[in-house]
C-alpha positions in Angstrom: 1.9 -27.8 19.0 1.7 -28.9 22.7 -1.3 -28.7 24.9 -0.1 -25.6 26.8 0.5 -23.8 23.5 -2.9 -24.7 22.2 -4.6 -23.5 25.4 -2.7 -20.2 25.3 -3.7 -19.7 21.6 -7.4 -20.4 22.3 -7.4 -18.1 25.3 -5.8 -15.4 23.3 -8.3 -15.7 20.5 -11.3 -15.5 22.9 -9.9 -12.7 25.0 -10.7 -9.0 24.2 -8.2 -6.5 22.9 -5.8 -5.4 25.6 -6.9 -2.3 27.5 -4.1 0.3 28.2 -4.3 2.7 31.0 -4.8 6.1 29.5 -2.3 8.9 30.2 -2.8 12.6 30.4 -1.7 12.9 26.8 -4.4 10.4 25.7 -7.1 12.4 27.6 -5.8 15.6 26.1 -5.9 14.0 22.7 -9.6 13.2 23.1 -10.3 16.8 23.6 -8.0 17.6 20.6 -10.1 15.3 18.4 -13.2 17.2 19.4 -11.5 20.5 18.6 -10.5 19.3 15.2 -14.0 18.1 14.5 -15.1 21.7 14.8 -12.2 23.0 12.5 -10.6 24.9 15.4 -13.3 27.6 15.4 -13.2 29.2 18.9 -16.9 29.4 19.6 -17.5 25.9 18.5 -14.5 24.6 20.4 -15.9 26.2 23.6 -19.3 24.6 23.1 -18.0 21.1 22.4 -15.4 21.4 25.1 -18.3 21.7 27.7 -19.7 18.5 26.4 -16.5 16.5 26.4 -15.1 17.8 29.7 -16.5 17.4 33.2 -15.3 18.7 36.6 -15.7 21.5 39.1 -13.4 23.9 37.2 -14.6 22.9 33.8 -15.4 26.4 32.3 -12.1 28.1 33.2 -10.1 25.1 32.1 -11.8 24.9 28.7 -11.3 28.6 28.1 -7.6 28.2 28.9 -7.2 25.2 26.6 -9.1 26.9 23.8 -7.0 30.1 24.1 -3.8 28.1 24.0 -4.8 26.1 21.0 -6.2 29.0 18.9 -3.1 31.1 19.6 -1.0 28.4 18.0 -3.3 27.0 15.3 -5.5 29.2 13.1 -9.1 28.1 12.2 -9.2 25.6 9.4 -5.7 24.3 9.9 -5.4 20.5 10.4 -2.6 19.6 12.8 -2.6 16.1 14.3 -4.5 15.4 17.5 -1.2 14.4 19.2 0.2 17.9 18.4 -2.8 19.7 19.9 -2.8 17.4 22.9 0.8 18.2 23.6 0.1 21.9 23.2 -2.6 21.7 25.8 -0.2 19.9 28.2 2.5 22.5 27.7 0.6 24.7 30.1 1.6 23.5 33.6 -1.7 24.7 35.1 -3.8 22.8 32.6 -1.6 19.7 33.0 -2.0 19.7 36.8 -5.7 20.1 36.6 -6.2 17.3 34.1 -7.1 14.1 35.9 -7.4 15.9 39.3 -10.1 18.5 38.8 -11.0 17.9 35.2 -12.1 14.7 33.5 -12.5 14.0 29.7 -15.0 11.4 28.4 -13.0 9.3 25.9 -16.1 7.4 25.0 -18.2 10.4 24.1 -19.2 9.9 20.4 -18.7 13.5 19.4 -15.0 13.5 20.5 -14.3 10.4 18.4 -15.3 11.9 15.1 -12.8 11.0 12.3 -10.2 13.7 11.9 -8.3 12.9 8.7 -4.8 14.3 8.1 -4.6 17.6 6.2 -5.5 17.1 2.5 -7.2 13.7 3.3 -10.6 15.0 4.4 -12.3 14.3 1.0 -11.4 10.6 1.1 -14.9 9.1 1.2 -14.0 6.2 3.5 -16.5 4.6 5.9 -16.4 6.1 9.4 -15.2 3.2 11.6 -14.6 4.7 15.1 -14.0 1.5 17.2 -13.6 -2.2 16.9 -17.3 -2.9 17.2 -18.0 -0.7 14.1 -15.1 -2.4 12.2 -16.4 -5.8 13.0 -19.9 -4.8 11.9 -18.6 -3.3 8.7 -16.6 -6.5 7.9 -19.6 -8.7 8.8 -17.6 -10.4 11.6 -18.9 -12.0 14.7 -17.6 -10.8 18.1 -14.0 -12.1 18.6 -13.3 -12.9 15.0 -11.4 -9.7 14.4 -8.7 -10.7 16.8 -8.6 -14.2 15.1 -8.0 -12.8 11.6 -5.8 -9.8 12.7 -3.6 -12.0 15.0 -2.2 -9.0 17.0 -0.2 -11.4 19.2 1.5 -12.9 16.1 1.0 -16.4 17.5 0.2 -18.0 14.1 3.9 -17.5 13.2 4.7 -20.6 15.3 2.2 -22.9 13.6 3.3 -25.7 11.2 3.4 -24.8 7.5 0.2 -26.6 6.6 -1.8 -26.1 9.8 -5.5 -25.4 9.0 -5.5 -22.5 11.4 -3.1 -20.5 9.2 -4.8 -17.8 7.2 -2.4 -18.1 4.2 -1.2 -20.7 1.8 2.5 -20.5 1.0 4.4 -21.6 -2.1 7.6 -20.6 -3.8 8.2 -19.8 -7.5 11.5 -19.4 -9.3 12.4 -15.9 -10.4 13.6 -15.3 -14.0 16.6 -13.4 -12.6 17.4 -16.2 -10.1 16.3 -17.0 -6.6 12.8 -17.7 -5.5 9.6 -15.7 -4.9 7.4 -16.5 -1.9 3.7 -16.3 -2.7 1.4 -15.9 0.3 -2.2 -16.3 -0.8 -4.9 -15.7 1.8 -7.5 -18.3 2.4 -11.2 -17.7 1.4 -12.5 -15.9 4.5 -9.5 -13.6 4.9 -9.5 -12.9 1.2 -13.1 -11.7 1.4 -12.2 -9.3 4.2 -9.2 -8.0 2.3 -11.4 -7.4 -0.8 -13.9 -5.5 1.3 -11.0 -3.3 2.6 -9.7 -2.9 -0.9 -13.0 -1.8 -2.5 -14.4 0.0 0.5 -11.4 2.0 1.7 -8.2 1.7 -0.4 -9.7 2.4 -3.8 -11.0 5.7 -2.4 -7.5 6.9 -1.5 -5.8 8.8 -4.3 -2.3 7.7 -5.2 0.5 10.0 -6.2 0.2 11.1 -9.9 3.5 9.4 -10.7 2.3 6.0 -9.4 0.6 4.4 -12.5 0.2 0.8 -11.3 -2.9 -0.8 -9.7 -5.2 2.2 -10.2 -8.5 2.3 -12.0 -8.4 3.6 -15.6 -4.6 3.4 -15.8 -2.4 0.9 -17.7 1.2 0.2 -18.5 0.9 2.9 -21.2 0.6 5.6 -18.5 3.9 4.4 -17.1 5.9 4.4 -20.4 4.2 7.2 -22.4 6.0 10.2 -20.6 9.3 8.6 -21.6 8.7 8.1 -25.4 11.3 9.7 -27.7 13.6 10.9 -24.9 17.3 11.3 -25.0 18.2 9.3 -21.8 16.1 7.0 -19.7 17.1 5.7 -16.3 15.3 2.6 -15.0 15.7 1.6 -11.3 14.1 -1.5 -9.7 13.3 -1.8 -6.0 14.5 -5.0 -4.4 12.0 -6.9 -2.1 9.4 -4.2 -2.6 6.4 -5.9 -0.8 8.4 -7.4 2.1 10.0 -4.0 2.8 6.6 -2.5 3.7 5.6 -3.1 7.3 3.0 -2.3 9.9 4.1 1.3 10.7 3.7 2.4 7.1 0.4 0.7 6.5 -1.2 1.7 9.8 0.0 5.3 9.2 -1.9 5.3 5.9 -5.1 4.3 7.7 -4.5 6.9 10.4 -4.1 9.6 7.7 -7.7 8.7 6.6 -8.9 9.6 10.1 -9.2 6.2 11.8 -8.4 5.9 15.5 -5.1 4.2 16.2 -6.7 0.9 17.4 -8.9 0.7 14.2 -6.0 1.7 12.0 -3.7 -1.0 13.6 -6.4 -3.7 13.1 -7.0 -2.8 9.5 -3.2 -2.9 8.9 -2.9 -6.3 10.6 -5.7 -7.7 8.4 -3.6 -6.8 5.4 -0.2 -7.9 6.7 1.3 -11.2 7.7 4.4 -12.7 9.4 5.6 -15.9 7.6 5.5 -19.0 9.9 8.9 -20.2 11.1 8.3 -23.5 9.4 8.2 -21.7 6.0 11.0 -19.4 6.8 13.2 -22.4 7.5 13.0 -23.3 3.8 14.1 -19.8 2.6 17.6 -18.2 2.3 18.7 -16.6 5.5 18.4 -13.0 4.3 14.9 -13.6 3.0 13.8 -15.4 6.1 14.8 -12.5 8.3 12.7 -10.2 6.2 9.6 -12.4 6.0 9.6 -13.0 9.8 8.5 -9.4 10.3 5.0 -8.2 9.5 5.0 -7.4 5.8 2.7 -7.1 2.7 2.1 -10.6 1.4 2.6 -11.1 -2.3 -0.6 -12.8 -3.2 -3.2 -10.8 -1.2 -5.7 -8.6 -3.1 -4.9 -5.6 -1.0 -1.1 -5.7 -1.3 -0.5 -4.1 -4.8 -2.6 -1.0 -4.1 -1.4 -0.8 -0.5 2.2 -0.9 -1.7 1.6 1.8 -4.2 -0.2 4.1 -1.6 2.4 3.4 1.0 5.2 4.7 -1.3 3.5 8.2 -1.5 6.2 9.9 0.5 9.1 8.7 -1.5 7.1 9.3 -4.7 6.9 13.0 -3.7 10.7 13.1 -3.0 11.6 11.4 -6.3 9.2 13.6 -8.3 10.8 16.7 -6.7 14.3 15.4 -7.5 13.3 14.7 -11.1 11.8 18.2 -11.5 15.0 19.8 -10.1 17.1 17.7 -12.5 14.9 18.5 -15.5 13.6 15.0 -15.8 10.2 13.2 -15.8 9.4 10.5 -13.3 6.8 7.6 -13.2 6.6 4.4 -11.2 4.9 1.1 -11.9 4.9 -1.0 -8.7 8.7 -1.4 -8.0 9.9 -0.1 -11.4 11.0 3.5 -11.4 11.6 5.4 -14.6 13.3 8.8 -15.2 13.9 10.5 -18.6 15.4 13.6 -20.1 14.6 15.5 -23.3 16.9 15.8 -26.3 18.3 19.3 -25.4 19.4 18.3 -21.9 22.8 17.2 -20.6 22.0 14.9 -17.7 24.5 13.2 -15.3 22.9 9.8 -14.9 25.6 8.4 -12.6 25.1 11.2 -10.0 21.3 11.0 -10.4 21.2 7.3 -9.7 23.3 7.9 -6.6 20.8 10.5 -5.4 17.8 8.2 -6.1 19.5 5.4 -4.2 20.1 7.6 -1.2 16.4 8.6 -1.1 15.2 5.0 -1.4 17.5 3.9 1.5 16.3 6.7 3.7 12.7 5.7 3.0 13.4 2.1 4.0 13.8 0.6 0.5 16.7 -1.0 -1.4 17.6 -0.3 -5.0 18.5 -3.4 -7.1 21.9 -2.6 -8.6 21.8 -5.4 -11.2 18.5 -4.0 -12.6 19.6 -0.4 -12.8 20.0 0.6 -16.4 20.8 3.9 -18.3 19.4 3.8 -21.8 20.4 6.3 -24.5 18.3 7.1 -27.6 20.7 5.0 -29.8 19.8 1.9 -27.8 16.7 -0.2 -27.5 14.9 1.7 -24.8 12.8 -0.9 -22.9 10.6 -0.4 -19.8 8.7 -3.4 -18.4 8.9 -5.2 -21.7 7.7 -2.2 -23.8 9.9 -0.7 -26.5 9.5 3.1 -26.4 12.2 4.6 -28.7 9.6 6.0 -31.1 6.2 4.6 -29.9 5.0 1.9 -27.5 5.7 -1.5 -29.2 6.4 -5.1 -28.5 10.0 -6.2 -29.0 10.7 -7.2 -32.6 11.8 -10.7 -31.7 8.7 -11.4 -29.7 6.5 -10.1 -32.5 8.2 -12.2 -35.1 7.8 -15.4 -32.9 4.1 -14.7 -32.4 3.6 -14.0 -36.1 5.5 -17.2 -37.1 3.4 -19.4 -34.8 0.2 -18.1 -36.4 1.5 -18.5 -39.9 2.7 -22.1 -39.2 -0.6 -22.9 -37.6 -2.4 -22.2 -40.9 -0.4 -25.1 -42.3 -0.1 -27.5 -39.4 -2.8 -26.5 -37.0 -2.5 -24.8 -33.6 -1.9 -28.1 -31.8 1.4 -28.6 -33.6 2.6 -25.2 -32.5 1.8 -25.9 -28.8 5.3 -27.0 -28.0 5.0 -26.0 -24.3 1.9 -28.2 -23.8 -0.2 -25.3 -22.6 -3.7 -26.5 -21.6 -5.5 -23.7 -23.4 -3.1 -22.6 -26.2 -5.6 -20.5 -28.1 -6.4 -18.4 -25.0 -2.7 -17.9 -24.4 -2.2 -16.6 -27.9 -5.2 -14.3 -27.5 -3.6 -12.9 -24.3 -0.3 -12.2 -26.1 -2.2 -10.6 -29.0 -4.3 -8.5 -26.6 -1.0 -7.2 -25.1 0.3 -6.3 -28.6 -3.0 -4.6 -29.4 -2.7 -2.4 -26.3 0.8 -1.2 -27.5 0.3 -1.3 -31.3 -3.4 -1.6 -32.3 -2.7 -2.0 -36.0 -0.3 -4.9 -35.6 -2.5 -6.5 -32.9 -5.7 -6.4 -35.1 -3.7 -8.0 -38.0 -2.6 -10.9 -35.8 -6.1 -11.2 -34.2 -7.7 -11.6 -37.6 -5.1 -14.2 -38.5 -5.9 -16.2 -35.3 -9.6 -16.0 -35.9 -9.2 -17.3 -39.5 -7.6 -20.5 -38.2 -9.8 -23.6 -38.3 -10.4 -25.1 -34.8 -8.1 -28.0 -34.0 -9.4 -31.5 -34.8 
């Protein structure tokens, strides 16, 4: 990096967030936020309007704005502040007076109360109304928010191992071919993301069909609705995390009631754009995707954010499944649909409909991982056999059982053919997975493992 580039980067980091000149719509939106804070009750709207608005024709202007809004939106409804702001400006008389005779105080605290989207008011998220409150909540010093959020995306031009980068990058081979890019945040950013995860995201309810990355749920919640079903359709989403960008994540935070600037900063803290030096080592199609802001696979916030950001297409797919007489669940990027024994589904047409919805929502189905499983086949979802009950595949169980039986004769070290550093812990993990699916079999193998003498 040259001297001029370094100087520009430093000046960007130390500079405050850009200040945009407010438009009439922004002023009207401040008043709309105040109206929403009072649940669109006429008398309360008149009172708060007098506090938010100043000017020589204040009273008549407020009465006109309140009358126009209440005529369109009944008390207790929850339209967006943009919608109410545009409704106010639809009256030419009000629009002419705004900015000329009437002034709205955008910095008035009462007009900046959080106004969550309809149905989101019971999300108990912390009220962060500006960047100062966000920095204080994240325990950041002044100026550090811009450094970690990187709104100018300047870090994308740094070398791969530059210490100023907030992520470490490495690639892993996929079982199905290709490579997977792991972007793990460094310590300080990981702490910020964990605070966002526990303080905000875990208080946002996911769609009932989304069973992954939620407290109290497991893989069994994903597969249980599809046990003993006539037909199961499994569809995988290709490039799930990189397909989710800033608009979807910032929209989620705005639904919670955060102002746009705060929602954008929260989104940027959870997203990244892969540096060009790393993109140069990736296939062209992957590099084009990772250059854009996306959810990094390796960040603590990414799994739950991905699940929450898919809420809209979960609703559409759940509605499609209900109309087709099917059940629907999702575990991360794995979608499952199933039909009962007395049904006559058309899986080919159904898969086409699901693919169309995914494409409309900005996602891409993986054709090689789309499977239609009849009841006469081994019905397997995310490694779980579910024809009659959740179970481990027979071959995997036989291999695990054989290792334990042979270890009674030769010792565990002789069975560690993969040279795993902690082979007993690895076996315990596999047995714990089996116990979750089939407790009787799992307990049997666990007792067998515990009866083995420790290796000499």
